[in-house]
MMTF fields as JSON, N, C-alpha, C and O atoms, coordinates in Angstrom:
{
  "mmtfVersion": "1.0.0",
  "mmtfProducer": "UNKNOWN",
  "numBonds": 223,
  "numAtoms": 224,
  "numGroups": 56,
  "numChains": 1,
  "numModels": 1,
  "chainsPerModel": [1],
  "groupsPerChain": [56],
  "chainIdList": ["A"],
  "bondAtomList": [4, 2, 8, 6, 12, 10, 16, 14, 20, 18, 24, 22, 28, 26, 32, 30, 36, 34, 40, 38, 44, 42, 48, 46, 52, 50, 56, 54, 60, 58, 64, 62, 68, 66, 72, 70, 76, 74, 80, 78, 84, 82, 88, 86, 92, 90, 96, 94, 100, 98, 104, 102, 108, 106, 112, 110, 116, 114, 120, 118, 124, 122, 128, 126, 132, 130, 136, 134, 140, 138, 144, 142, 148, 146, 152, 150, 156, 154, 160, 158, 164, 162, 168, 166, 172, 170, 176, 174, 180, 178, 184, 182, 188, 186, 192, 190, 196, 194, 200, 198, 204, 202, 208, 206, 212, 210, 216, 214, 220, 218],
  "bondOrderList": [1, 1, 1, 1, 1, 1, 1, 1, 1, 1, 1, 1, 1, 1, 1, 1, 1, 1, 1, 1, 1, 1, 1, 1, 1, 1, 1, 1, 1, 1, 1, 1, 1, 1, 1, 1, 1, 1, 1, 1, 1, 1, 1, 1, 1, 1, 1, 1, 1, 1, 1, 1, 1, 1, 1],
  "groupList": [{"groupName": "MET", "atomNameList": ["N", "CA", "C", "O"], "elementList": ["N", "C", "C", "O"], "formalChargeList": [0, 0, 0, 0], "bondAtomList": [1, 0, 2, 1, 3, 2], "bondOrderList": [1, 1, 2], "singleLetterCode": "M", "chemCompType": "L-PEPTIDE LINKING"}, {"groupName": "SER", "atomNameList": ["N", "CA", "C", "O"], "elementList": ["N", "C", "C", "O"], "formalChargeList": [0, 0, 0, 0], "bondAtomList": [1, 0, 2, 1, 3, 2], "bondOrderList": [1, 1, 2], "singleLetterCode": "S", "chemCompType": "L-PEPTIDE LINKING"}, {"groupName": "GLU", "atomNameList": ["N", "CA", "C", "O"], "elementList": ["N", "C", "C", "O"], "formalChargeList": [0, 0, 0, 0], "bondAtomList": [1, 0, 2, 1, 3, 2], "bondOrderList": [1, 1, 2], "singleLetterCode": "E", "chemCompType": "L-PEPTIDE LINKING"}, {"groupName": "GLN", "atomNameList": ["N", "CA", "C", "O"], "elementList": ["N", "C", "C", "O"], "formalChargeList": [0, 0, 0, 0], "bondAtomList": [1, 0, 2, 1, 3, 2], "bondOrderList": [1, 1, 2], "singleLetterCode": "Q", "chemCompType": "L-PEPTIDE LINKING"}, {"groupName": "PRO", "atomNameList": ["N", "CA", "C", "O"], "elementList": ["N", "C", "C", "O"], "formalChargeList": [0, 0, 0, 0], "bondAtomList": [1, 0, 2, 1, 3, 2], "bondOrderList": [1, 1, 2], "singleLetterCode": "P", "chemCompType": "L-PEPTIDE LINKING"}, {"groupName": "ASN", "atomNameList": ["N", "CA", "C", "O"], "elementList": ["N", "C", "C", "O"], "formalChargeList": [0, 0, 0, 0], "bondAtomList": [1, 0, 2, 1, 3, 2], "bondOrderList": [1, 1, 2], "singleLetterCode": "N", "chemCompType": "L-PEPTIDE LINKING"}, {"groupName": "ASP", "atomNameList": ["N", "CA", "C", "O"], "elementList": ["N", "C", "C", "O"], "formalChargeList": [0, 0, 0, 0], "bondAtomList": [1, 0, 2, 1, 3, 2], "bondOrderList": [1, 1, 2], "singleLetterCode": "D", "chemCompType": "L-PEPTIDE LINKING"}, {"groupName": "THR", "atomNameList": ["N", "CA", "C", "O"], "elementList": ["N", "C", "C", "O"], "formalChargeList": [0, 0, 0, 0], "bondAtomList": [1, 0, 2, 1, 3, 2], "bondOrderList": [1, 1, 2], "singleLetterCode": "T", "chemCompType": "L-PEPTIDE LINKING"}, {"groupName": "GLY", "atomNameList": ["N", "CA", "C", "O"], "elementList": ["N", "C", "C", "O"], "formalChargeList": [0, 0, 0, 0], "bondAtomList": [1, 0, 2, 1, 3, 2], "bondOrderList": [1, 1, 2], "singleLetterCode": "G", "chemCompType": "PEPTIDE LINKING"}, {"groupName": "LEU", "atomNameList": ["N", "CA", "C", "O"], "elementList": ["N", "C", "C", "O"], "formalChargeList": [0, 0, 0, 0], "bondAtomList": [1, 0, 2, 1, 3, 2], "bondOrderList": [1, 1, 2], "singleLetterCode": "L", "chemCompType": "L-PEPTIDE LINKING"}, {"groupName": "LYS", "atomNameList": ["N", "CA", "C", "O"], "elementList": ["N", "C", "C", "O"], "formalChargeList": [0, 0, 0, 0], "bondAtomList": [1, 0, 2, 1, 3, 2], "bondOrderList": [1, 1, 2], "singleLetterCode": "K", "chemCompType": "L-PEPTIDE LINKING"}, {"groupName": "ALA", "atomNameList": ["N", "CA", "C", "O"], "elementList": ["N", "C", "C", "O"], "formalChargeList": [0, 0, 0, 0], "bondAtomList": [1, 0, 2, 1, 3, 2], "bondOrderList": [1, 1, 2], "singleLetterCode": "A", "chemCompType": "L-PEPTIDE LINKING"}, {"groupName": "ARG", "atomNameList": ["N", "CA", "C", "O"], "elementList": ["N", "C", "C", "O"], "formalChargeList": [0, 0, 0, 0], "bondAtomList": [1, 0, 2, 1, 3, 2], "bondOrderList": [1, 1, 2], "singleLetterCode": "R", "chemCompType": "L-PEPTIDE LINKING"}, {"groupName": "ILE", "atomNameList": ["N", "CA", "C", "O"], "elementList": ["N", "C", "C", "O"], "formalChargeList": [0, 0, 0, 0], "bondAtomList": [1, 0, 2, 1, 3, 2], "bondOrderList": [1, 1, 2], "singleLetterCode": "I", "chemCompType": "L-PEPTIDE LINKING"}, {"groupName": "PHE", "atomNameList": ["N", "CA", "C", "O"], "elementList": ["N", "C", "C", "O"], "formalChargeList": [0, 0, 0, 0], "bondAtomList": [1, 0, 2, 1, 3, 2], "bondOrderList": [1, 1, 2], "singleLetterCode": "F", "chemCompType": "L-PEPTIDE LINKING"}],
  "groupTypeList": [0, 1, 2, 3, 4, 5, 6, 1, 7, 8, 1, 3, 5, 5, 7, 2, 6, 9, 2, 3, 10, 11, 10, 6, 12, 13, 2, 2, 0, 4, 11, 2, 7, 11, 9, 8, 5, 12, 6, 4, 3, 8, 8, 8, 2, 8, 6, 4, 10, 6, 14, 4, 4, 2, 8, 5],
  "groupIdList": [1, 2, 3, 4, 5, 6, 7, 8, 9, 10, 11, 12, 13, 14, 15, 16, 17, 18, 19, 20, 21, 22, 23, 24, 25, 26, 27, 28, 29, 30, 31, 32, 33, 34, 35, 36, 37, 38, 39, 40, 41, 42, 43, 44, 45, 46, 47, 48, 49, 50, 51, 52, 53, 54, 55, 56],
  "secStructList": [7, 7, 7, 7, 7, 7, 7, 2, 2, 2, 2, 2, 6, 6, 2, 2, 2, 2, 6, 6, 2, 2, 2, 2, 6, 6, 6, 6, 7, 7, 7, 7, 7, 1, 1, 1, 7, 7, 7, 1, 1, 1, 7, 7, 1, 1, 7, 4, 4, 4, 1, 7, 7, 6, 6, 7],
  "xCoordList": [20.987, 19.857, 19.909, 20.708, 19.143, 19.057, 18.05, 16.98, 18.757, 17.594, 16.981, 17.307, 16.523, 15.478, 15.203, 15.159, 15.092, 15.673, 13.951, 12.761, 14.673, 13.215, 12.386, 11.879, 12.061, 11.063, 9.528, 8.819, 9.5, 7.915, 6.259, 5.134, 7.436, 5.971, 6.011, 5.155, 6.814, 6.575, 5.087, 4.082, 5.679, 4.529, 2.927, 1.857, 3.234, 2.054, 0.707, -0.458, 2.421, 1.325, 1.215, 1.232, 1.088, 0.56, -0.408, -1.224, -0.49, -1.82, -2.342, -3.334, -2.464, -3.494, -3.718, -4.856, -3.099, -4.068, -5.03, -6.212, -4.163, -5.176, -6.428, -7.017, -6.602, -7.192, -8.076, -8.973, -8.135, -9.077, -9.706, -10.906, -8.867, -9.191, -11.063, -12.158, -10.067, -11.509, -11.963, -12.295, -11.828, -12.81, -13.757, -14.72, -14.113, -13.863, -14.686, -15.784, -14.185, -15.13, -15.699, -16.419, -16.139, -17.186, -18.22, -19.248, -18.325, -19.21, -20.051, -21.267, -18.712, -19.746, -20.406, -20.749, -20.361, -21.205, -22.132, -22.033, -23.401, -24.935, -24.779, -23.748, -26.334, -26.316, -27.32, -27.81, -27.424, -28.1, -28.598, -28.137, -29.761, -30.769, -30.048, -29.37, -30.561, -29.359, -29.784, -29.272, -30.613, -31.048, -29.859, -29.895, -29.218, -27.734, -28.845, -27.936, -29.877, -30.599, -30.544, -31.19, -30.111, -30.685, -31.541, -32.673, -30.9, -30.99, -32.088, -31.93, -32.783, -32.837, -33.065, -33.227, -33.214, -33.028, -31.57, -31.605, -30.444, -29.47, -28.223, -27.033, -29.363, -27.61, -26.997, -27.336, -25.747, -25.181, -26.08, -27.231, -25.236, -25.239, -25.008, -24.1, -25.839, -25.816, -26.677, -27.635, -26.249, -26.854, -25.645, -24.464, -26.131, -25.23, -24.703, -23.592, -24.75, -24.841, -23.87, -23.28, -23.714, -22.492, -21.213, -20.357, -21.258, -19.496, -19.007, -19.599, -17.609, -17.544, -17.561, -17.953, -16.678, -17.416, -15.33, -14.234, -16.188, -14.094, -13.365, -13.801, -12.318, -11.71, -11.324, -10.797, -12.136, -12.078, -9.887, -9.444],
  "yCoordList": [-0.785, -0.187, 0.109, 1.041, -0.401, -0.539, 0.78, 1.032, 1.591, 2.04, 2.298, 2.163, 2.489, 2.052, 3.264, 4.479, 2.841, 3.389, 4.688, 4.373, 6.229, 6.817, 6.738, 7.832, 5.914, 5.849, 5.536, 4.693, 7.58, 7.608, 6.637, 6.228, 6.746, 4.879, 4.637, 5.171, 3.272, 2.804, 2.555, 1.845, 3.542, 3.964, 4.574, 4.744, 4.844, 5.581, 4.565, 4.449, 3.909, 2.528, 0.895, -0.264, 1.641, 1.066, 1.132, 0.263, 3.34, 3.987, 3.718, 4.443, 3.004, 2.84, 2.121, 2.298, 0.373, -0.476, -0.461, -0.804, 0.099, 0.924, 0.298, -0.783, 2.021, 2.695, 2.211, 3.016, 1.243, 0.607, -0.914, -1.187, -1.559, -2.212, -1.862, -2.382, -0.361, -0.393, 0.253, -0.026, 0.55, 0.641, -0.584, 0.04, -2.196, -2.632, -3.057, -3.607, -2.814, -3.759, -2.805, -3.26, -1.513, -0.984, -1.37, -1.706, -1.429, -2.428, -3.221, -3.356, -4.043, -5.919, -4.865, -5.485, -3.982, -3.765, -2.86, -1.684, -4.238, -3.66, -2.313, -1.669, -1.884, -0.463, -0.412, -1.307, 0.496, 0.395, 2.155, 3.054, 2.143, 2.721, 4.461, 4.999, 4.869, 6.069, 5.227, 5.922, 3.761, 3.631, 1.716, 0.73, 1.877, 0.989, -0.072, -0.499, -0.676, -1.049, -1.979, -1.414, -2.857, -2.917, -2.052, -1.665, -1.85, -0.98, -1.585, -0.454, -2.277, -3.307, -3.134, -4.071, -1.244, -0.481, 0.111, 1.186, -0.14, 1.13, -1.111, -1.217, -2.22, -2.562, -3.565, -3.58, -4.692, -4.944, -6.787, -7.224, -7.113, -8.296, -8.35, -7.612, -9.248, -9.343, -7.993, -7.398, -7.896, -7.281, -6.295, -6.6, -5.203, -4.058, -4.45, -3.924, -5.015, -5.987, -6.775, -6.79, -7.292, -8.475, -8.393, -9.243, -6.63, -6.354, -4.992, -4.119, -5.687, -5.006, -4.039, -3.711, -3.242, -1.609, -1.318, -1.876, 0.24, -0.019, 0.917, 2.067, 0.689, 1.691, 1.416, 1.918, 0.088, -0.396, -1.019, -1.359],
  "zCoordList": [2.964, 2.066, 0.857, 0.761, -1.01, -1.714, -2.05, -1.495, -3.193, -3.17, -5.31, -6.489, -4.889, -5.816, -7.445, -7.252, -8.509, -9.815, -9.794, -9.819, -9.733, -10.485, -11.514, -11.764, -12.181, -13.06, -12.632, -12.081, -13.66, -12.834, -13.737, -13.447, -15.181, -15.594, -15.201, -14.495, -14.17, -13.543, -12.463, -12.429, -11.75, -10.438, -11.284, -10.7, -12.994, -13.117, -14.008, -14.388, -13.873, -14.479, -13.736, -14.15, -12.308, -11.399, -11.054, -10.747, -11.062, -10.648, -11.654, -11.573, -12.938, -14.141, -13.756, -13.32, -13.338, -12.263, -11.451, -11.467, -10.575, -8.993, -9.647, -9.622, -10.5, -10.791, -11.7, -11.951, -12.245, -13.761, -12.243, -12.229, -11.338, -10.588, -9.59, -9.375, -9.26, -8.073, -10.442, -11.594, -10.118, -11.297, -11.764, -12.209, -11.957, -12.178, -10.596, -10.682, -9.411, -8.333, -8.198, -7.309, -8.334, -7.969, -9.089, -8.5, -9.905, -10.887, -10.684, -10.821, -10.122, -9.465, -7.384, -6.377, -7.464, -6.629, -5.647, -5.298, -5.234, -5.699, -6.074, -6.272, -6.162, -5.269, -4.113, -3.424, -4.118, -2.383, -2.524, -3.227, -1.496, -0.84, -1.021, -1.896, 0.166, 1.15, 2.291, 3.169, 3.264, 4.052, 3.801, 4.538, 2.831, 3.175, 2.217, 1.505, 1.767, 0.897, -0.6, -1.483, -0.896, -2.276, -2.884, -2.593, -3.656, -4.403, -6.446, -6.907, -7.516, -7.878, -8.885, -9.668, -9.418, -10.439, -10.426, -11.025, -10.026, -9.061, -9.996, -10.29, -10.07, -10.797, -9.776, -8.592, -10.508, -9.281, -8.856, -8.873, -8.654, -7.897, -6.066, -5.681, -4.821, -4.12, -3.661, -4.154, -3.037, -0.97, -0.818, -0.65, -0.902, -0.126, 1.258, 1.188, 2.457, 3.394, 3.702, 4.782, 2.998, 1.876, 2.319, 2.562, 2.407, 1.436, 3.252, 3.886, 3.291, 4.502, 3.835, 2.715, 5.37, 4.708, 4.405, 4.445, 4.061, 3.878, 4.302, 4.271, 4.705, 5.413, 7.238, 8.231, 6.652, 8.959, 9.167, 10.264]
}
């Protein structure tokens, strides 16, 4: 078993990268109403139903 160096800056950079990717992904997603239908005033492209649910 190999030991990994204790480098907190590497994991911090990785966390920042993941946060930025998540923000970019959310901005691309279409806005939706409470019923899950597309909200044309909210921006974004496509239909919310075209995106797979998260966490499954």
